[in-house]
C-alpha positions, 0 to 999 in steps of 0.5 A, spaced: 308 167 072 310 174 074 315 175 080 314 181 084 319 183 090 320 189 095 323 189 102 317 194 105 312 188 101 309 184 106 310 176 106 303 175 105 301 181 100 307 177 096 303 171 096 297 174 094 300 178 088 302 171 086 294 168 087 297 164 093 295 164 101 300 165 107 302 159 111 302 159 118 309 158 118 314 156 113 315 149 110 321 146 111 327 146 105 331 142 102 337 144 097 340 138 093 346 138 089 350 133 085 358 136 085 363 135 080 368 141 081 365 148 082 367 150 089 366 156 087 359 157 085 357 152 091 360 157 095 355 163 092 350 158 092 349 156 098 351 163 102 345 165 098 340 159 100 343 159 107 338 163 111 332 159 109 335 152 107 333 146 113 338 140 110 343 142 104 344 135 100 350 133 096 353 127 093 359 126 090 361 121 085 369 119 084 366 119 076 364 124 071 359 123 067 363 121 061 367 116 066 373 119 067 376 119 075 375 124 078 377 127 085 373 128 091 373 135 090 368 136 096 371 132 100 378 136 099 375 142 100 370 140 106 373 145 111 371 151 107 364 150 107 363 149 116 358 154 116 353 149 113 355 143 117 351 142 122 345 142 116 349 137 111 347 131 108 354 128 104 354 122 100 360 120 096 358 114 090 362 110 087 362 110 079 360 106 074 367 107 069 363 104 063 367 107 057 363 108 051 357 109 054 352 115 053 354 119 059 346 121 060 347 113 063 351 115 068 348 122 070 341 118 071 345 113 075 348 119 080 341 122 079 337 116 082 342 115 088 341 123 090 333 120 091 337 116 096 341 120 100 335 125 100 330 120 104 337 119 109 337 127 110 330 126 113 325 129 107 318 128 108 311 130 105 311 137 103 317 139 104 320 143 098 326 140 095 330 144 090 333 140 084 338 144 080 345 144 078 350 147 083 351 153 078 343 154 077 342 159 084 335 160 085 335 166 090 334 167 097 327 172 096 324 166 091 326 161 096 323 165 102 316 166 098 315 159 097 316 156 103 312 161 106 306 161 101 301 156 101 297 153 094 303 153 091 304 149 085 307 142 086 312 143 081 315 149 079 320 151 074 325 157 076 326 162 070 333 164 071 338 169 068 343 165 063 350 167 064 356 165 060 363 164 064 362 170 069 356 175 070 360 179 064 356 175 058 348 175 059 346 170 054 338 171 056 333 169 061 331 163 059 335 158 063 328 154 065 331 147 068 332 149 075 325 147 079 322 147 086 318 141 088 313 140 094 316 133 095 311 127 095 314 120 097 314 115 092 313 120 087 318 125 087 324 124 082 330 128 082 331 130 075 334 135 070 328 136 065 321 140 064 316 136 069 311 142 068 308 148 064 309 153 070 314 157 070 317 163 075 320 168 072 325 173 075 328 167 080 335 167 080 341 165 075 345 160 072 352 162 070 355 157 066 363 155 066 363 160 071 370 158 074 376 160 077 382 157 073 383 155 065 384 147 068 377 148 071 374 149 064 378 144 061 376 139 066 369 140 065 369 140 058 372 133 058 367 131 064 361 134 059 355 130 059 355 134 052 362 131 051 361 129 044 362 137 042 369 137 044 371 135 037 379 137 036 383 137 041 385 144 040 379 146 042 382 144 050 389 149 048 389 154 055 390 160 051 384 158 046 380 157 051 383 163 055 381 167 048 374 165 048 373 167 055 375 174 054 371 174 047 364 171 050 365 166 045 363 159 044 368 154 047 365 148 042 365 153 037 358 150 035 351 154 033 347 153 041 342 148 041 334 148 042 333 155 038 329 156 032 333 159 026 330 166 028 333 165 035 340 162 032 341 168 027 340 172 034 345 169 038 350 168 032 357 171 034 360 173 041 355 175 046 355 182 048 359 184 054 355 186 061 357 192 065 352 191 071 354 187 077 347 189 081 341 184 082 347 178 082 347 174 088 349 178 095 355 174 098 358 175 090 358 183 092 359 182 099 366 179 097 368 182 090 375 181 091 375 175 092 370 173 086 373 179 082 373 173 076 366 173 076 364 180 075 365 185 068 371 187 066 376 181 070 376 175 065 383 173 065 383 166 069 388 163 073 392 158 069 393 153 074 
């Protein structure tokens, strides 16, 4: 499905270009995330979406998906998010700490808890619900389009530009797990897998492992649902992690998953550097000094 946008094109024409009608008033929009430790990405996400979100919903656990205890990072940084406080529903959930259990079980448990938190936040039928990880950021014009257009699909996946470590390493344009739902009581469940065949192109950015500090990379590698990829202790060596980030190599030293053989051959080796800093989240560009580690040419990370 094509995705057109231009400041001078009316919303009615934009909806029409997608085969949709125009509403008399926009739908309410709820943005719901499970939070781990991505403070910088959360800031960029919420600043990008702020004009069009009715309620920000965030759930935080004291456990990673792999059953490790973790600090309440959001609670500790809550003062940095005063700009959303009047529209924030925040929940905490205790981890189950089942050692040796498949990490996807803990992830599913936390996603189910997020369903309950959404009800507490007051979501109603036909409200829009963004289902995506913190680092999967829909663009604000994508969300504005969907809230104003009539007849949008009940479940719509978003195709995001896929970056690794920063906006210097563009992997591909095929991040698709983020989705937007027209909420239906008793039917809509918070999930992170394919739920529809309809996808909206050029809808935002996915910046995976885009951290400011080396310690955050190491924490995420240990906390990852795919923790089985950390096969050797030297993978977590800070000097190795820094070298991998600057080269655009694979932190886990593995071939990518979910690709055909031809695609794998095309993706072997480091990711080429990209020196473009256009078409990125507005808040990132407006605060380039604060977030220079996410922009081309600034691969060195803080050691703490």
